N, C-alpha and C positions, 0 to 999 in steps of 0.2 A: 205684170209688175212683180208678181210673187216669185218669179224665177230669178230675180236679181240677187246677187250674192256678194259676199266679201271679196271674191275674186274680181268682180266687175268694178267695185268701188276702188280696190287697190290698184287695178290697172289704170283707171281714170286718173287717180292721184299721181301715179308715177309718170304717166305721159305728160300731165300738166306740169309737173316739177322739172322734168328734163327737157321738155319742148321737143322731144324726139322719140319716135317709136323704137329706133335702134337702141338708144341708150336705156330707155325704160325696159325693153325686153332683156337686155343684159343684166340690169339690176334685179329683175324679177326671176331670172334664170328660166326664161321661156323663149321660144322662137318668135321672131318678129311677126310671122304670119299668124301665130296663135294669139299674140297680143292684139293685132289688128282685128282679128275676128271677135275677140272679146269686146273691144270698143264698139264695133259695129252692132253687136248684140245689145249693148247698153243703149246706144243711140236709137236702135229700132224699138226697144221697149219704152223709152220715154218719148219717142216720136219727135226728137229734136236733135239738131247737130250740136255737139258739145265742143268740137274742135274745127278750126280752119286749117287745112293742110296746104303748105306751100312747099316749094322744092328745097327750101333752106330750114324751115322751122314749122313746128306744129303749135298753134296758138289757141287759147280758149275763146270760144264765142262768148257773147254777152250772157247767154243762158248757162254756159259752162262756168263762167266766173261766179255767177250767183250760186251755182251748185257746189263749187269747190269747197267753201268752208263747211257746208253741211256734210259732204262726204268725209272731209277731214275729221269732223267731230264724231261721226258715226264709227269710223275706223278706230279713232282714239278710245272711244267709250267701249267698243268691243274688245280691243286689246287689253284695256285696263281690267275689264270684267274677267277675261280669261286668265290674266296674270293673278288676279285676286283669288280665283278658284284654285289655281295651281299652288299659290302660296298657302291657302287654307289646307289643301291636301298634304302639303309638306310641313304643315304646322309652323309656318313662318309668320303668320298673322291670323287673327280671328278672335272670337270671343266664345266663352262657355258660360252658360247660365245653369245654375243648380239651385233647386229648392229642397230644403231638408228641415227636419225637426231640430230644435235647439241642441238636443243631446248628440245627434249625429255631427252637427257643425262644430260643437265644442270638443267632443271627445274622440272623434274618429277621423275627420277630414283634414285638419290642419297639417299633420305630417305629410299626407299625400299631396296636398296643394303646394307645400313648400318644395318638395322634391320635383313636382311637375314644373313649377315656375323657374326653378334652377335649370331644368332641361330645355324649357321652351319659354324664354323670358318675354317674347313678343306677343304671347297669347294672353288676352285679358280674361279674367274670371269674375263673374258676378254671383254672389251667394245671397240667397233669400231665406231668411229664418222664418219658417211658417209652421202652423199646425197642420193636422192631417188634411183638412178641407182646403186650406190655402195652398198646400203642395199640389193637390189634384187640380185646382183651378189654374195654377201657374203653368202646369204641363198642358192642360186642355187648351189654354189660350195662347200657347207657344211663347210664353214669357221666358221660359227656361228650356234647356235641352232635355233635361230629365230631373226627376225628383227622387229622393230617398226618404221613405216614410211608411206609415201603415196604410193598409187597404181599408179606407174609411167607408167608401160607398160602392165598391165594385163597379165603377162607372164603365158603361159599355164602350166608350171611346178610348179607354186606357188599358194598358198592359201592365200587369203586376208580376214581377219576377222576384221571388223570395231571395234575400241575401243573408239576413241575420235573424237569429232567434234570441229574444231578450227576456229573461225570466223576471217575474214579478216578485217583489219582496216588501218588507216594511222599513220605512225610514224613521229613525227616532234618535233622541239624545242618548249619549253613552250611559247616563245614569238612570235611564228609564227601566222600570222593573222587568220589561221583556228583554232588555239588553243584558241583564245579569244572568239569564238562563244559560246553562252550559251547552245546551243543544245548539248546533250550528244553524238549524232551520227552525222556523215557526210554522204552525198550522193556521189555517184560516179561522178555526175555532178559537185560537188563542187571542185573536184580536176582535172577536165578535162583540164584546161588551165595551170596547174602547172608543173614545171620541176620536173621530177622524177629521183630518184637514185634507181636502182634496182639490185637485185642479177643477176649474169651472166646467160646466156641462157641455160646452162645445169642443172641449179638448178631446183628441183621439184616445188618449189613455183613459180618461173618465168615461168616454162612450163605451170602450171595451169592458170596463169594470161593471157598468150598468147592464150591459148585455149578459154578462156572466151571472149577475145577481138575478136578472129577470128569468133566465133559463135555469135558475136554481143550481148552477154549477159551483157557486161559492156561497157560504152561509152568512151573508152580510146584509145589512139594510143601510141605506143612505138617508133615510128619513130622520127627522128630529133635528137636533142642534148641530147640523153639519156646517163647517166653516169652509169656504171656497176661496181659491186664489186664481187669478187669471194667468199668472206666469210662474214657472218653476222657481225663479229667484224669490218671489214673494212667499211661495209655499215653503221654501227652505227657511226663510226668516221666521215664519210663524212657528214652525216646528222647533227651531233653535230656542225660541222664547217660551217653550213649554206649552204651546197651544196645540195639543193633540199629537197624534202620530199620522203618518201618511203611507199610502200604497203607491209604489212606482216601479217601473221596470228598472233593472240593474243599470242599464246604460244612462237613463235619465238621472239616476242617483249618483252617477260617477262624475257629473259635471262639477265645476269649482264651487257653485253655490252650496253644495251639500258636503263640502270637504270635512267639516267638523262633526257630521252626523254619522250614525251607524246604520248599515244596511244589513238586514237578515232576510234570506230568501224564504218564500212561502211554499209549503207543500200541502198535500192532502186537500185539494189536488194541486199538482204542479202546473202553473199557468204561465204561458209565455206570450209576449208580443212579437209579431212577425214584422220585420222591416223589409220593404221591397224596393227594388229599382222600379220606378214608375215612368213609363214612356207613353207617348201617344201612338195609337195604332196607325200604321201606314206612314209614319214619319220617322225617318232614320236619324240616328245621332251622327253628327259630322265627325271627321277624322280626329279633330282635337278633343272632342268630348269622349270619343271611343278610347283614345289613349289615356285620358285621365281616369276613365272608368276601369280600364284594364289595370292601371296602377293601383287603384283603390282596392279592387278585388284581390290582387296579389298581396297588398299590404295587410288586408284583413286575414288572409290565409297564413302569412308568414310571421306576423307580429302578434305577441300575446294581447288578446282583447281584454277589456275589463272583466272581472269575475262575473260568471253567470251569463255571459254573452257569447254566443257561438255562431259560427258560419252554418247556414243550412246545408243539408246534404245534397240538395238538388240545385245549388247555386248555378245560375244560367251559364251556358258555355260561350256566350257571345264575346266575353272578354277574357277567355282563357289564354 
């Protein structure tokens, strides 16, 4: 039974439809002897006669009549599946799922998605706004095709390919004493004594800041009267209302929520957040996703990025 193929089912259907081996062979562009042999193979495998042959016409047996709608459905499902695959390969249909940080979705991807939708209007795109752990979970569980975000856990099932380097700085009101300094940059020592408003502990940005503090790479402490916000929009609102200053990467500070606030980069030391293309090992990105990713990388290279955000030098070659 395992040796039965599309060829056997197609031969069976055409003979049944035409009621003639001669006409069916012409339709299939095979010789009548080849078609006859194919039907005999099918009948031998199922151990039943599927056709009654007369001098004038070939008719289905009772077993053949029962099998006919099944064979028709199998051929139809197979043809549909193949056509869907071809359409996906040619980007005539399909869906792309992307999980990314709010800053990536707000500041970087909209122009890319607009151009892609114009070129491929029948491709659906699903965007998931997630934190670092949510991005990783979405990729691991095959909820999305790929993610763009930080390497939070170095998960063994995931591949992290650096795309962007995003420099840390201070977000403050324009009338803050730090804003009036002539220097373009601030040092970490400059903000050591200031009250900080930070994103909550599960956020990838906050996690990186705490790692830098624990390794004594930056001279800060988050103990004491720290104020936390679970979203960047809430954080921006707090700072606008004079509730401390905040530390964010430049890309996060470039989103609309921070429009009226001032960003000054930090140095001594200069610290950056690395944003990666996150994919699941052993799972390839489909043609539609590959095309969107290729366009995104080209856009990042050719279009001015927000200040203090740069392409990494070793950006992967997959989408060149």
